[in-house]
MIDO-892162 format. One record per residue (C-alpha): x negated, y negated, z. Coordinates in pm, whole numbers. Last residue first. Layout:
<atoms>
X Y Z
...
</atoms>
This chain:
<atoms>
-2274 -8632 8534
-2344 -8375 8843
-2085 -8392 9101
-2203 -8330 9462
-1875 -8209 9658
-1888 -8197 10032
-1670 -8017 10256
-1400 -7951 10496
-1289 -8331 10512
-1463 -8465 10199
-1818 -8613 10167
-1863 -8713 9812
-2254 -8694 9677
-2292 -8818 9315
-2519 -8658 9066
-2756 -8803 8795
-2896 -8479 8737
-3240 -8479 8882
-3040 -8687 9184
-2784 -8418 9266
-3024 -8127 9209
-3295 -8304 9473
-3009 -8351 9693
-2821 -8031 9687
-3188 -7826 9766
-3283 -8098 10030
-2943 -8031 10211
-2976 -7672 10170
-3329 -7631 10333
-3268 -7899 10609
-2908 -7759 10709
-3030 -7404 10717
-2705 -7192 10675
-2488 -7386 10441
-2272 -7198 10207
-2344 -7284 9866
-2058 -7288 9585
-2209 -7409 9204
-1924 -7512 9004
-1928 -7467 8582
-1751 -7731 8386
-1633 -7574 8101
-1792 -7619 7748
-2160 -7584 7877
-2351 -7620 7561
-2647 -7350 7533
-2501 -7197 7213
-2410 -7557 7070
-2705 -7706 7145
-2928 -7440 7023
-2708 -7417 6664
-2711 -7814 6639
-3098 -7844 6638
-3172 -7542 6387
-2904 -7740 6157
-3128 -8069 6250
-3436 -7868 6146
-3288 -7761 5816
-3163 -8085 5737
-3515 -8225 5762
-3587 -8519 6013
-3615 -8832 5832
-3874 -9029 6028
-3915 -9400 6025
-4045 -9428 6363
-3769 -9613 6596
-3454 -9600 6358
-3527 -9297 6139
-3630 -9067 6461
-3319 -9188 6672
-3097 -9154 6372
-3150 -8790 6288
-3166 -8715 6699
-2847 -8877 6768
-2635 -8736 6457
-2766 -8351 6596
-2684 -8432 6940
-2323 -8562 6864
-2228 -8885 6827
-2382 -9225 6997
-2711 -9361 6970
-2724 -9735 7020
-2470 -9667 7320
-2144 -9532 7369
-1973 -9162 7331
-2217 -8910 7407
-2175 -8587 7265
-2325 -8247 7307
-2486 -8398 7605
-2911 -8399 7665
-2896 -8766 7711
-3219 -8929 7610
-3377 -9109 7882
-3747 -8996 7859
-3708 -9080 7494
-3787 -8825 7221
-4119 -8730 7184
-4320 -8837 6873
-4378 -8550 6573
-4736 -8503 6466
-4956 -8616 6157
-4847 -8967 6142
-4847 -9134 5745
-4536 -9043 5622
-4516 -9130 5249
-4342 -8832 5126
-4104 -8780 5429
-3812 -8556 5363
-4056 -8318 5139
-4345 -8366 5395
-4067 -8257 5680
-3956 -7954 5440
-4307 -7828 5403
-4574 -7963 5525
-4724 -8308 5696
-4504 -8292 6011
-4719 -8092 6265
-4462 -8052 6585
-4571 -8197 6871
-4245 -8185 7010
-3966 -8105 6788
-3838 -7714 6798
-4019 -7652 7155
-3825 -7993 7271
-3526 -7820 7121
-3552 -7471 7313
-3642 -7638 7607
-3326 -7852 7595
-3134 -7528 7558
-3297 -7374 7855
-3209 -7639 8048
-2861 -7636 7975
-2682 -7903 7731
-2409 -8076 7904
-2086 -8084 7700
-1849 -8027 8033
-2004 -8165 8367
-2153 -7971 8610
-1991 -7914 8941
-2159 -7856 9256
-1978 -7748 9582
-2012 -7709 9966
-1881 -7452 10181
-1937 -7501 10572
-2186 -7257 10748
-2393 -7570 10908
-2238 -7936 10879
-2289 -8218 10676
</atoms>
């Protein structure tokens, strides 16, 4: 990598933004599930709170492979039913769908960074690439970081 060269980061289409993830987690995590729609959907439930989604949950609108494939609402519903025996109420599934839809990248986003401080910028790029499972591809005049 060289100073004063432009580097690009591309985000994958269909990813749910950090704000969308935060809102969905806020809707689900630590949710008291013994009243209202939760109680109606799960009359024999003995849990007080909804467990968290797995750490490797794919925050994408659509996943085409794996145990939990389909759109995010289907995957959330199937995960809680299969792993914990909990039926997520339709009203909550609809809220998840609305949040995810409004916070999903419909086009690949590109961020270009002009390096002026090699150590600082390289650390930022590497951190973001690793955090989002990206890869770095060097080209003749630039380094492209693709986030998957």
